[in-house]
C-alpha positions in Angstrom: 0.0 0.0 0.0 1.3 3.5 -0.8 2.4 5.6 2.1 -0.1 8.3 0.9 -3.0 5.8 1.3 -1.9 5.0 4.8 -1.1 8.6 5.8 -4.2 10.1 4.3 -6.9 7.8 5.6 -8.1 10.4 8.0 -8.7 13.0 5.2 -11.6 12.8 2.8 -9.5 13.6 -0.2 -6.0 12.6 -1.4 -4.1 12.5 -4.6 -3.2 8.8 -4.4 0.3 9.4 -5.8 -0.9 9.1 -9.4 -1.7 12.6 -10.2 -5.5 12.3 -9.9 -7.7 13.5 -7.1 -10.2 11.2 -5.6 -12.1 11.1 -2.3 -11.3 8.5 0.2 -10.4 5.2 -1.5 -13.4 5.0 -3.8 -11.7 6.4 -6.8 -9.3 3.5 -7.5 -11.6 1.9 -10.1 -10.4 4.3 -12.8 -6.8 3.5 -11.9 -7.5 -0.3 -12.4 -8.5 0.3 -16.0 -5.7 2.8 -16.6 -3.0 0.5 -15.2 -4.4 -2.6 -17.0 -4.4 -0.7 -20.3 -0.9 0.7 -19.8 0.4 -2.7 -18.8 -0.8 -4.5 -21.9 0.2 -1.8 -24.4 3.6 -1.4 -22.8 4.1 -5.2 -22.7 3.5 -5.2 -26.5 6.1 -2.5 -27.0 8.5 -4.2 -24.6 8.7 -7.4 -26.7 10.4 -5.9 -29.7 12.4 -3.6 -27.4 13.8 -6.6 -25.6 14.1 -8.8 -28.7 16.1 -6.1 -30.6 18.6 -5.7 -27.7 22.1 -6.9 -28.5 22.8 -7.7 -24.9 19.6 -9.7 -24.5 20.4 -11.6 -27.8 23.8 -12.5 -26.5 22.4 -13.7 -23.2 20.0 -16.0 -25.0 22.5 -16.9 -27.7 20.6 -15.8 -30.8 22.1 -13.6 -33.5 20.4 -10.3 -34.4 19.6 -10.0 -38.1 21.7 -7.4 -40.0 18.7 -5.1 -40.8 19.1 -1.4 -41.4 17.6 0.6 -38.5 17.4 -2.4 -36.1 19.7 -0.6 -33.7 17.1 2.2 -33.4 14.2 -0.1 -32.4 15.1 -0.3 -28.7 15.9 3.4 -28.3 12.6 4.5 -30.0 10.3 2.0 -28.3 12.2 2.5 -25.0 11.5 6.2 -25.2 7.8 5.6 -25.8 7.7 3.2 -22.9 9.6 5.6 -20.6 7.3 8.6 -21.5 4.0 6.8 -21.7 4.3 3.8 -19.5 6.5 5.6 -17.0 4.3 8.7 -16.8 2.3 7.5 -13.7 5.6 7.0 -11.8 7.1 10.2 -13.0 4.1 12.3 -12.1 3.7 10.4 -8.8 7.4 11.2 -8.0 6.7 14.9 -8.6 3.7 14.7 -6.2 5.9 12.9 -3.6 8.6 15.6 -3.9 6.0 18.4 -3.6 4.5 16.7 -0.5 8.0 16.2 0.9 7.1 12.5 1.4 9.5 10.5 -0.8 8.2 7.0 -1.5 8.2 4.1 -3.9 7.0 6.2 -6.9 10.1 8.5 -6.5 12.3 5.4 -6.3 10.8 3.9 -9.5 11.0 7.2 -11.3 14.6 7.6 -10.3 15.4 4.1 -11.6 13.7 4.4 -14.9 15.1 8.0 -15.4 18.7 6.8 -14.8 18.2 3.8 -17.2 16.7 6.1 -19.8 19.4 8.8 -19.6 22.2 6.2 -19.5 20.7 4.3 -22.5 20.4 7.4 -24.6 24.0 8.5 -23.7 25.2 5.0 -24.7 23.1 5.0 -27.9 24.6 8.4 -28.9 28.1 7.2 -28.1 28.6 9.6 -25.2 29.4 6.8 -22.7 30.5 3.2 -23.2 28.2 0.9 -25.0 27.8 -1.3 -21.9 25.5 1.3 -20.3 22.7 0.5 -22.8 19.8 -0.5 -20.6 16.8 -0.3 -23.0 15.6 -3.8 -22.4 15.9 -3.5 -18.6 14.1 -0.2 -18.7 11.2 -1.7 -20.7 10.9 -4.7 -18.4 11.1 -2.5 -15.3 8.3 -0.3 -16.5 6.1 -3.3 -17.5 6.7 -5.0 -14.1 5.9 -1.8 -12.2 2.8 -1.3 -14.2 1.7 -4.9 -13.5 2.3 -4.4 -9.8 0.3 -1.2 -9.7 -2.5 -2.8 -11.7 -2.7 -5.6 -9.1 -2.4 -3.1 -6.2 -5.2 -0.8 -7.6 -7.4 -3.7 -8.3 -7.0 -4.9 -4.7 -7.7 -1.4 -3.3 -10.8 -1.1 -5.5 -12.1 -4.5 -4.3 -11.3 -3.6 -0.7 -13.1 -0.3 -1.1 -16.2 -1.9 -2.6 -16.3 -4.4 0.2 -16.5 -1.6 2.7 
């Protein structure tokens, strides 16, 4: 459970750490659908992001085809995943900073932002190639979205039972 949810039980309104205002715990139903949708779409984007990664290919022992533009699949899709799938974590981190209550969303946002910046720096040749974390970024965002989907679904079910 998010710290905001535990800290704000006494108030009738809280932001929930996801950038949307809702009274009590009754507003999590919209989050369930949002996180479910984000999870499935970002999972679809993560598959080619991971499959096109040279490091992932070498771990599993398959050769990447010599196709023009293949080296840009992971950076382009990774950027979409970071900006779209990572948005709830990035906006939640801003909310946590503004409230001076750092929590899990700030930690996730920091992790995906470091992976994103490092991967772009590596892609552009500004740092060694070994700092390319596109596939790790994609999987981290997808796993975090899955976790939040399950959490919001549990909160919505708990709220409706009350």
